[in-house]
C-alpha atoms as one frame of an Amber mdcrd trajectory, in Angstrom:
protein
  13.142  -6.024  17.543  16.239  -6.289  15.685  19.395  -6.395  17.969  23.112
  -5.548  16.571  24.892  -8.920  17.174  28.464  -9.538  17.672  30.400 -10.041
  14.323  31.701 -14.380  13.486  35.170 -15.226  15.288  37.197 -15.134  11.972
  35.401 -11.411  11.706  34.209 -12.522   7.986  30.092 -13.413   7.449  29.559
 -15.338   4.583  27.304 -13.269   3.378  25.902  -9.405   4.291  22.136  -9.188
   3.547  21.516  -5.704   3.159  17.351  -4.906   3.721  15.008  -7.205   6.078
  12.191  -7.424   3.246  10.681 -10.391   1.772  13.653 -10.731  -0.500  16.611
 -10.655   2.371  14.746 -12.713   4.969  14.041 -15.127   2.540  17.726 -15.126
   1.357  18.949 -15.162   4.643  16.203 -18.048   6.032  18.039 -20.474   3.065
  21.572 -19.351   3.700  21.047 -19.495   7.632  19.709 -23.517   6.815  22.892
 -23.981   4.777  24.953 -23.163   7.497  26.207 -20.185   6.430  27.534 -17.039
   8.361  24.782 -14.659   7.335  24.187 -11.013   8.904  21.284  -9.187   7.670
  21.124  -5.154   8.353  17.957  -3.067   7.891  16.946   0.469   8.153  13.368
  -0.273   9.161  11.563   1.385   6.072  10.070  -1.174   4.516   7.722   0.099
   1.607   4.444  -1.298   2.332   4.224   0.211   5.965   1.439   2.267   5.221
  -0.687  -0.568   3.918  -2.523  -2.916   7.036  -3.284  -6.289   4.648  -1.089
  -7.986   2.110  -2.637 -10.018  -0.420  -1.614 -12.084  -3.454   0.726 -14.262
  -0.908  -0.672 -17.989  -0.651  -1.302 -18.681   2.935  -0.451 -15.070   3.450
  -3.334 -13.529   2.098  -4.734 -10.499   4.140  -2.176 -10.942   6.605  -0.441
  -7.939   7.939   3.149  -7.203   6.183   4.464  -6.000   9.377   3.199  -9.385
  10.991   5.120 -11.042   8.376   8.517  -9.553   8.672   8.592 -10.222  12.071
   7.220 -13.504  11.771  10.412 -13.669   9.646  12.755 -12.175  11.099  12.026
 -14.734  14.413  12.559 -17.305  11.834  16.082 -15.800  10.233  17.616 -15.866
  13.660  16.602 -19.457  14.540  19.218 -20.340  12.124  22.075 -17.952  13.354
  21.433 -15.379  11.265  22.597 -12.015  13.071  20.111  -9.108  12.236  21.619
  -6.007  12.813  19.345  -2.812  12.557  21.370  -0.019  11.106  21.814   2.054
   7.558  24.513   1.153   5.068  26.002   3.828   3.055  28.453   1.946   1.273
  29.796  -0.938  -0.392  33.831  -1.388  -1.187  35.061  -3.151  -3.463  36.100
  -6.361  -1.354  33.103  -6.417   0.268  33.475  -4.340   3.312  30.154  -3.091
   4.189  30.089   0.525   5.881  26.979   1.372   8.266  26.364   4.671   8.930
  27.650   5.543  12.742  28.284   1.651  13.187  30.363  -1.315  12.187  32.360
  -2.158   9.406  30.829  -5.982   8.269  33.637  -8.045   6.076  32.013 -10.513
   3.518  32.631 -13.378   1.278  29.136 -11.906  -0.928  26.839  -9.707  -0.639
  23.032  -9.373  -1.474  21.192  -5.805  -1.732  17.605  -6.408  -1.065  17.372
  -2.450  -0.087  13.491  -2.074  -2.028  12.483   1.053  -3.805  10.388   4.084
  -2.736   7.243   5.835  -4.099   7.286   9.133  -4.880   3.676  10.259  -4.570
   2.104  13.502  -6.326   2.300  16.999  -4.219  -1.786  16.608  -4.065  -3.376
  17.690  -0.907  -4.841  14.286   0.350  -2.842  11.609  -1.468  -0.139  11.217
   1.348  -3.019  11.122   4.359  -4.960   8.389   2.030  -1.695   6.420   0.591
  -2.232   2.886   1.904  -5.931   3.353   2.880  -8.323   4.179   0.251  -5.769
   5.586  -1.900  -3.916   2.169  -3.979  -1.444   1.297  -6.163  -1.548  -2.452
  -7.498  -4.867  -3.685  -8.552  -3.705  -7.136  -8.014  -3.043  -6.434  -4.655
  -5.954  -4.386  -3.325  -8.829  -3.992  -5.617 -10.843  -6.356  -4.697 -11.207
  -5.252  -1.316 -12.873  -2.176  -2.864 -14.944  -4.119  -5.791 -17.707  -3.205
  -7.000 -17.197   0.495  -5.425 -17.192   3.719  -7.642 -13.370   3.822  -7.693
 -11.135   6.915  -9.579  -7.903   6.674 -11.423  -5.734   9.596 -11.188  -3.768
  10.326 -14.385  -0.735  11.034 -12.382   2.006   8.640 -14.724   1.764   7.434
 -18.421   1.119   3.989 -16.716  -2.302   4.843 -15.488  -3.965   4.492 -18.397
  -2.845   0.876 -18.568  -4.147   0.794 -14.249  -7.324   2.210 -14.989  -8.000
  -0.461 -18.243  -6.780  -3.052 -15.546  -9.326  -1.694 -13.097 -12.562  -2.455
 -14.788 -12.143  -5.827 -14.044 -13.024  -5.204 -10.570 -15.958  -2.853 -10.958
 -17.942  -0.926 -13.467 -17.817   2.608 -12.554 -14.418   3.360 -13.077 -13.649
   7.231 -13.324 -10.354   8.792 -14.853  -9.517  11.720 -14.179  -7.095  13.527
 -16.652  -5.398  15.424 -14.504  -1.933  16.906 -16.465  -1.359  13.653 -18.616
  -2.168  14.217 -22.057  -4.302  11.584 -23.183  -3.640  10.482 -26.890  -6.635
   9.643 -28.924  -5.729   5.747 -28.757  -6.037   6.535 -24.884  -9.255   7.752
 -25.155 -10.690   5.350 -27.325  -8.954   1.924 -25.249 -10.909   4.040 -22.007
 -14.462   4.524 -23.093 -14.343   1.709 -25.410 -13.811  -0.459 -21.659 -16.752
   1.529 -20.045 -14.600   4.164 -18.235 -15.444   7.739 -17.849 -13.106   9.827
 -18.123 -13.274  13.563 -16.748 -11.189  16.400 -17.769  -9.499  19.202 -15.451
  -6.531  19.248 -12.590  -7.026  17.265  -9.595  -7.247  19.561  -6.455  -7.499
  17.649  -3.467  -9.127  14.051  -2.369 -11.798  14.664  -0.113 -12.065  12.916
   2.949 -14.780  12.823   6.203 -14.338  10.302   9.061 -10.883   9.083   7.817
 -12.580   8.008   4.294 -12.113   8.933   1.028 -15.465  10.596  -0.393 -14.714
  11.823  -3.527 -12.575  13.861  -5.857 -12.858  17.461  -6.309 -11.195  19.414
  -9.045  -9.869  22.778  -9.498 -13.015  24.404 -10.568 -14.784  22.925  -8.230
 -16.237  20.293  -8.748 -16.490  17.158  -6.752 -16.616  13.185  -8.435 -17.513
  11.461  -5.416 -15.761   7.973  -5.301 -14.952   5.145  -2.550 -11.193   4.509
  -3.488  -8.471   5.785  -5.293  -5.572   4.567  -7.256  -2.546   5.672  -8.670
   0.522   5.067 -10.155   3.631   6.486  -8.260   6.908   7.450  -9.392   9.003
   4.471  -8.638  12.620   5.247  -7.201  14.903   1.888  -6.352  17.146   2.689
  -3.693  19.814   1.336  -5.321  22.802   3.698  -4.248  24.638   0.315  -2.824
  25.085  -1.218  -6.441  25.292   1.566  -9.031  27.841   3.172  -6.061  30.206
  -0.091  -7.170  29.303  -0.176 -10.251  26.774  -2.183 -11.538  25.584  -2.234
 -14.917  21.936  -0.977 -15.505  19.314  -0.774 -18.366  17.646   1.580 -20.685
  15.173   2.570 -17.985  18.295   3.039 -15.478  17.412   0.075 -13.456  20.185
  -2.350 -12.119  20.470  -5.351 -14.407  20.992  -9.034 -13.405  20.778 -12.348
 -13.903  18.121 -14.629 -13.315  19.564 -15.560 -10.114  19.968 -11.844  -8.714
  23.753 -11.498  -9.767  24.910  -8.192 -10.984  27.799  -7.254 -13.325  30.345
  -6.777 -10.114  31.604 -10.050  -8.909  30.187 -11.569  -5.787  27.370  -8.725
  -5.488  23.882  -9.816  -5.884  20.275  -8.135  -5.660  16.836  -9.224  -5.095
  13.333  -7.853  -4.864  11.541  -4.072  -6.086  15.412  -2.726  -5.535  16.236
  -4.607  -9.133  11.753  -4.765 -10.121   9.645  -2.433  -9.577   6.671  -4.935
 -10.517   7.769  -7.889  -7.645   4.522  -8.136  -5.089   6.093  -9.277  -1.864
   5.396 -12.979  -2.735   7.597 -12.385  -6.348  10.273 -10.695  -3.778  10.754
 -13.499  -1.692  10.962 -15.722  -4.536  13.909 -14.032  -6.008  15.602 -13.630
  -2.157  15.364 -17.669  -2.457  17.286 -17.795  -6.151  20.094 -15.452  -5.214
  20.411 -17.562  -1.593  20.814 -20.829  -3.986  23.413 -18.926  -6.034  25.449
 -17.470  -3.648  25.631 -20.679  -2.096  26.329 -22.306  -5.065  28.929 -19.400
  -5.747  30.770 -19.731  -1.777  30.666 -23.887  -2.272  32.936 -23.584  -5.302
  35.406 -21.266  -4.015  35.031 -23.556  -0.482  36.205 -26.495  -3.105  38.545
 -24.810  -4.939  40.390 -23.536  -1.831  40.148 -26.726  -0.283  41.615 -28.520
  -3.840  44.591 -25.948  -3.535  45.253 -27.233   0.056  45.182 -30.513  -0.652
  47.170 -30.434  -3.504  49.769 -28.443  -1.149  49.463 -31.204   1.304  49.713
 -33.806  -1.350  53.152 -32.540  -2.997  54.671 -32.033   1.028  54.736 -35.310
   1.524  51.574 -35.318   3.205  52.839 -33.511   5.864
């Protein structure tokens, strides 16, 4: 349980982390261990909430992603990190973090780790099966449905690559073209990999006893499948960053350096908010890299201030 905690004695946090996923919590862990005053604000809406298991994370493979976050919150709390349940609606220049219906948190530095949201196609059955037997990431979930009859829904240009990739986990992969206009090269590559292409729009996913049974087309055909994959439209939850004027790339994603530093001084970003490909383990590493850089940046500021004070004291004759 995240509880609202009081601000530090001087009213200013060294770092306010926005988002308590793997990136935000791992950053808070390192910063807390560095004895920084840290607050983590989170709205409690993790992207991977529909998934029962998390994979590809060394020592945590197969774990419940919710349990990972609970453990993470407990760990950072041991180092004095303040955990606050709430939603941030604005960051002012000068690092005033404004919460919806709540306090304004003053910070020396800010790390945004708010993730992204998956926009799903309006096909009946998609939302109900999402995270169960309708999946996205082959590296995360394909092993669990290996050697089964799989479907790939053509709802995104990246669906072709997704289908080609899934062929490594099953000999029976059907590509449903749906509304995706396949090029001659796409068709050749899919067929060369032994994938069957089914034309026609998808009407719905057919389930029985809370299990996917097949994919129904608009003409009434039902192709039996045990699991399906689709590539969602990924939308970064980056309003806080763009509101500050952080630079973006040609694809619209906020750009950072290798440590997560944005184009706005004092503001870092990590995880899916800046990298849609980041898995949980990747996001945790990004949070770690950002924490190192933020602490170094704070150290430089602390040392500069100490030098100024030292010079003033020397100039004043030590008084």
